[in-house]
N, C-alpha and C positions, 0 to 999 in steps of 0.2 A: 766446028767444035774448037774451043779455045785450048791452047796447049797448057799442059799441067806444069806447075812449077817443078823444077828438078833440083836434086841434091846429088852431089858427087859421092859415090861409094868410096869409102876409104880403102877397101881391099883392091878393087879393080880400077878405080879412077873413073868409071863410067857413070853417066848421069842416070839416076833412078827417079821416077815420079814420087813425090812426097806422099801421095795418097797410097801407093803400094807399100811404102815403108810403114805407114801407120797401120794399114790393114794387116800386114804380116806380123807386126810387133804385137798386135792385140789378138791375133788368131789363137795363139796358145792359151791366153787367159780366157777367152770366150769358150774354147773347148773344155777347159777345166771347169768353168762355171756350169757349162751345159751338162757335163758329166755329174757334177755334184748335185745339180738340180734333178737329174734323172734318178740318181740314187735316192735322194730324199723323197721324191714323189712316187717312185715305182718299186722300191725294194720289197715292200710287204706284199705287193701284188705278185711279183716274180716268185717270192718265197712260197706264198700260198699255193700257187700253181704247181711248183716243184714238189711241195709237201703232199698235195692231193694226189699227184701221180706216183710218187715214190713211197709214200706212207712211212717215211723215215726223216725225222727232223734234222739229224746231222747231215745226211746226204742232201737234203733240201738246202741247207746252208751252204754246202760245198757247191752245189749247182748254182745257187744265187751268186756266189763269188765268181765262179767261172763266167757266168753270163755278163756280169758287170766288167770283168776283165776284158772279155771279148768286145763289149761296148766301148771301152776305153781305147782299144786298139783299132776298131773298125767303125766306130760310130759317127765319124765325121760326115759321112754321106747319108746317114739315116734321116729320113724325113719324119717318120712317126715312131719315136722312141718306144712308146708303150707297146705297140704291136710287135715291133722288132724284138724287144726284150722278151715278150711272152713267147714268141715263136722260137727264139733261141733256147729259152728255158724248157719249153716242151720238148724240143729235139734233144737237149742234153739229158733230160730226165728219161726219155724213152731210150736213148742210147745207153744209159747206165743200166736200165732194166734188161735191155737186150744183151749187153756184155756179161752181166752177172748170171743171166739165165735163171734168175730166181723168181719165185712167185711172192707176192705180197703176203705177209703174215697178218692174220686178223685175230690177234690175241685179244681177249675180252678186256676192255679197259674198265677201270673202276667206274661203277655206276654212279652217276650224280644223284644227290639227294633230291627227291621230288620237291618241286618248288610250288606246287599248287595242291589243291584239296583232292586231286584224283587218287584213285586206288593205286597202291604201289604195284599191283599186278599189271595195270595198264602201262605204267612206266617201263616195267620189265619187258612187256610185249613190244613196246615201241623201240626199245634198245635192241631187241632181238631182230626186229624188222629192219632197223637201220643197218645192223651188221650184215644181214643177208643182202640188202640192197647194195652195200659197198662191195661185197663179193661179186655180185652180178654185174656191177658197173665195170669191174676189172675184166670180165669176160667179153665185153663189147669189142668189136674190131676198131682199129683206128680208121678214120678220124672221129668215129662216133663217140668213143670213150673221152677223148680230149674235149670234144665239143660239149658233151653233157657236163663235164666237170666245169668247163669255162662258163657255159651259159646258165645252167641250172644251179650249180653249187656256188660259183663265184659271182654270178650276176653280170657278166660282161654282155654287152649288147651284140646282136647278130652281125652287124657290120664289123665290129672289132674281131669277133670270132672268125669271120670270113677272111679278113686280112691276115690274121695270125696263122690260120690253117691253110691259106692259099686256095680258098674256095670262093665261089660266088654266093650271093645271098640265097638264091634258090636252092643250091646244094646244102647250105646250112639248114634251111627249113626241112628239106627232105631227110637228111641224116639225123636231125634232131627228132623228127617224127618217128623214124625207124627205130632209133635207139630207145625212145620212150615206149614204143609199142612192144619191142622185144623184152624190155624189163618187165612191163606189165604182164605179158604172156608167161614169162618165167616165174614171176611171183604167183600168178594164178595157178600154175602147175604144181608149185610147191605147197600150196595151201589146201 
């Protein structure tokens, strides 16, 4: 291997390879660019997961900021930013729920105006069912709850869910099946 050209360091007088100087000079810029790119690409996804778990927009914003601050501090070695960010967001949201010891409130939100020609009673029933389903999802044990939110509500694929939750793909399938079955059974008992 050919020797690298060297340059004298002004502070120590020792010779440093030019390649290392160039790399270290640009390392900070690349990490800043990588961080900005991660924020631009993933901030809505992180926020939606936090909001789905916390049911509070302000707390979800706080969690999102905490997650990206953590990414800024520890993200240099992260290979899959999306999965890492989602894992940290989930853990932060669950931590907030645990610390506060509170249950999620399900105050009836304002009903949207029917957008089609269906009977208003049908829309009302659908909103009632959706409210009951949200309550039942919150009764699921972890990681079934997070998996159901990520897979069915947010549309993440099974492999992403597996990496975020620290599961293998077979566990994802099993937990998802169990969660859906439990929800179906509980809904049938209530009707």
